[in-house]
C-alpha positions, 0 to 999 in steps of 0.5 A: 925104092922103098915098098910102102904098103897100101893094103895088107896081106889077105888071109882067105884066100891068101893074098900078098900085100899090095904096095902103095906104088902099085895101088896108086899107079893102078888107080891113076890108070883106072881114073884115066880110063874113066875120064876118057870115057866121059871126056867124049861127052862132057861139054865143060872144061875137060882138062880141069876135070881130068887134072882134078880127078888125077890129083885126087887119085895120086894122093887119095891114100897119102895118109897111109904112109904114116908110120903108125898106118904102115906098122898096122898094114904090115901086121896083116888084114883085119886091123883098123888103121890108127890114123885117118889116112884121108886127112893128109891128102886132103890137107896137101892139095887144099894147101895148094889151092886144089880145092876140088881135088881135096874135096874128092879125097875127103869124100872117097870114104866119107861121101860128099859133105855138107859144104856149109857145114864144112865152111862153118869149121873155118880153118878146119874145112875138110879136115879131121880135127883129131888128125890135123896136128899129126898131119902137119907134123908129118906131111914132109915125111909123107911126101918123102915116102911118096917120092921114095915109093917111085911116084911123082909129085903133081906134074901140072897145076890146075888154073882157074875156078872149077865152076863145078856143081853137085852133079859134076862133083858126083861124076868126078867122085865116081871116077875116083871111087870106081878106080879105087874100089875096083883095084882093091877088089881085084888085088884081093882076088874078089872082083871078076874080070868082066867082058864088055861086048862092043855096042854094035848098035847098027847090028842090034837095030837090024836084029830088033827090026827082024824080031818085031817083024816076026811078032807082027806076022803072028796076028797080021789082021789084029787091029791092035797088032797093026797099031803096034807095028805103026807105033814101032815104025813111028818111033824108029823113024823119029828125029834123033836130034832132040834130047827129050821125047815123050811117048804116051801111047796106051798100054799094050801098044809095044813101047818096050820095043818101039822106044828101044828102036828109037834109042838104038838109032839115037845111039848110032847117030850120036855115038852113045855108049850105053842104053839104060832102061829104067823101070819102077818095079823089080818084078817087071825087069825080067820080062823086059830083059827077056824081050831085049835079050831075045831081040838084041843079043847077036850070035855068039854073044853072052846075053848076060853081058849084053843086057845087064839085069839089076834088080836091087840097090847093090852097093857095098863099101866094105872090102869083103863085099865090094866085088858084089856091087852092080855096075853100069858097064854093059851096052844095055842096062835094065835097072830100077828107078830106085837105083837109077835116080838115087844114084844121081842124088847120092853123096855116098861113094859106093852108090856113086861108083857107077855114075860116071858111066851115065854120060853118053847114054840113052835113057828110057824111063819106062812107066814114068808115072810110077818112077819117083814120087811127084815131089822129086820131079822138080829137082830131078828135072834139073839134073836131067836137063844138065845131063842132056846139055852138059853130058850128052844124055838122051831121055824118053819118058814113056807110059800109058798114063804119062804125067807131063810134069815138065809142062806144069808151071807149079812144078818146073821153073821154066815149063816147056813142051817136049816132042812126042815120039808117036805121031798125033794121028797114031796117038788119037787112034790108040786112045780111041781103042783104049776108051773102048777097052776098059772103064774103071768104076769104084766100089761105093763102100769101105770093105772088110776082108771077108767082103773083099774076098766075096767080091773078088770071087763073085767075078769071073776069072782070071782075077787080079787083086792089087794091094798097096803093101806087101803085108796086105797082099800076103794076108789076103793071099793067105786068107783067100787060099785057105777059103778056097782050100777049105782048111787051115793048113795047105801047101801051094803048088804054083802049077795047080793052085787057085791062088797065086801071090806075087810081090817083092816078098819073093826073090827075083828068081822065084818071082820068075817061076810064078810069072811064067805060070801066070803067062801060061795060064793066061795063054790058055783057052777061055774054058780051061779050068786053069784060067779060073785063078786069082793073083794077089799082088802089089803094085809091082805088077800094075805096069810093064807086064804083059798080063791080060785078066778078065777081072781086076780089083785095085786098092785105092791108091793114085790116079795113075795106079788105077789107069795102069791096072786097066792095062792088065785087063782085056789087054788084047781086046779079048771077047769078054766083058771086063771088070775093073773095080777101085776099092777101099778096105779096113780090116785087121792086119791090112796096113795102109801105105802112107805114100798113097794118102794124098794121091788117093784123096785126089783120086776120090775128087776126080771120081766125084767130078766124073773125070776118071771116065771121061778124060784122056789118061795123060790129061787125067794123070797130069791133072792129078799130079798138079793137084798133089803138088799144090796140096803138098803143104810141106813143100818138100820139093822146094827144100830139096832144091834149096839143099842142092843149091846150097851144096848140102849133099848128105841132106840131098841124099836123105831127102831124095828117097824114091822109096821111103824105107830103110831096107836091108838086102837079105839072101834067101838061096841057101847055096849062095849063102853057103858059097859066101860063108865058104868065101867062094866067088859069087857073081853080083847077078847071083846076089841080085836074083836070089835076094829080097829087100826087107825094111829094117824095122821088119827084120826082127820079125823074119828071123833073118840074120846078119852074115859074118864078114859081109856087112850090109848083107843078111840071110834067111833060112829056108824054114822061114822063106816060102819060095812058091807062095808067100816068100819072106812073109811066111814067117812074118804072118804068124808073128804079126798075127800073134803080135796083133792079138797081144800074145808073146812071141816065143 
């Protein structure tokens, strides 16, 4: 038996080379496990799916058997293979009419291609033009070496047409890529063996019941608390047969635990393997994670392993960084809308690696109104319907301002009504209480920065100001702090400062400190001086956080944004007069968010029609969504659907952007940076919690630098990062100010 190589020896740390036989065998085993996980839920041809993925696993590295590639692998790590190792396996299986297997091999490094683009290449379909002749000349030798290594040829053939669409291909590629990337990372000693606790759904539901009951005892006579208890029971008792549910109970009525109770019951009765909670903003993940870890983790369990916490899109192709990727392996995963939805739409191997864990999952899309841009919902709805019908997924859409997009004939090809988790009587009572609590008003004129600061400080604290961009929030927080401190230079102590700042300019772990300080201050008595403070933030705190301010100010954005910020004002019906003001601003350094241009225009019209003060939140937001879609002259939703139908997968991924920005992951914790530089092991959770995402076009103004040997990861020194106040905007503000004044940046 000849020991051909799949991977060369590792240097740091020293690792022996991995044989072709060992790697392919391990990938075959991993693929089998992944397909077995899916097969319980897949309603298509399981045998075809299994054999197609298995065939791709058997020959995914077939081209590495080329003599030139073997010579390079023997020489050692760090050298690129001279021959495209994907082409040989693609050619072999395509000649055998195993098109889907051939496509998977082609895609496991390149990503799913544009099928029309490949068809235009005619006889070079799925082929590398630079490698075709070499593959043809050496294919027989590759086959001999494959057998000599100890592997078999394909034992079975796949009969019939696959009937696969884009989602099925993404699932199949996920099974292959996860097995391949995982084994490679393990071979080099860089992927951690992770314990995956049993789901134990029955025990977790009982634990959640106890947790909610204890919360109820604290304020038994409070009407809003009584309503929360009733809503919890309504969701817990709901029928688990429907694959879709809506939950439009107003803010502060306990949806976090109530929807989880329903999904736990669904998981028990439908034998689900994961529950995935999808949130729109990274900063509210920690608050939800804390609730779930306190209520669902059983004695003796590791909370991190039971409830996984995913803040950023952490998907890496490079061999040195693959072990840092976040995967959907835990029983309960709390993740962002960006990561969840862009994973489904992706054509990229590293992003798709975790997708095969989605079948057989219950998915809670919390704060649905803010999950994705409106033009993405038509295609997203198609995918979600397919996931429910073909992959046994269950979905709950919840929000205090839920837009019922599935009912709009202008948005969905076949509009439908989905059931409500909360009974009609309870929803009407919750809405009655909500109308008594807060009514937003708009400021009549456009403000400059000085006028905005005066307006904010004229209202009683605690105050909340929401800006549309990270830069605008940092500029306002900086100027407000200087005005209150009465000096140009100041140091922010989060425990005593009158001004706090919260945005994605801060890492998750640093945001947690500020969130905890806010919670402590808001829990104090009304006359305590520490309550008289102002929080300047971005939209990341307008939903899903248990904050209750006295006065709030929202830069003009969308209808749902304004309604949601109302949920952070007099949240618990406190005994004070609340304020919620919608405003517009024009001032130097306060930049506009292009995503809010259309939605802000729609909100202005709804104000003019007096609908903001009179219509129920769900009706108001649904109407705003309808108007936005009808005003979208570019018809982006139609182009996205067309590209998916035509199987142009790179174009679908390009068009499907939850956040329209090209961001880079930047580490801001010096200890984590040093550990990576020393090639020490770092957990994916450490990367997530100690990093920020910065727009690529802003990187040059932050002094962030690319990390050697970790493509796609940058680092920022502590001199340019303020963990208690402005985050990465600390260094940027000075440079932006100089730039705006026409000065030179030295």
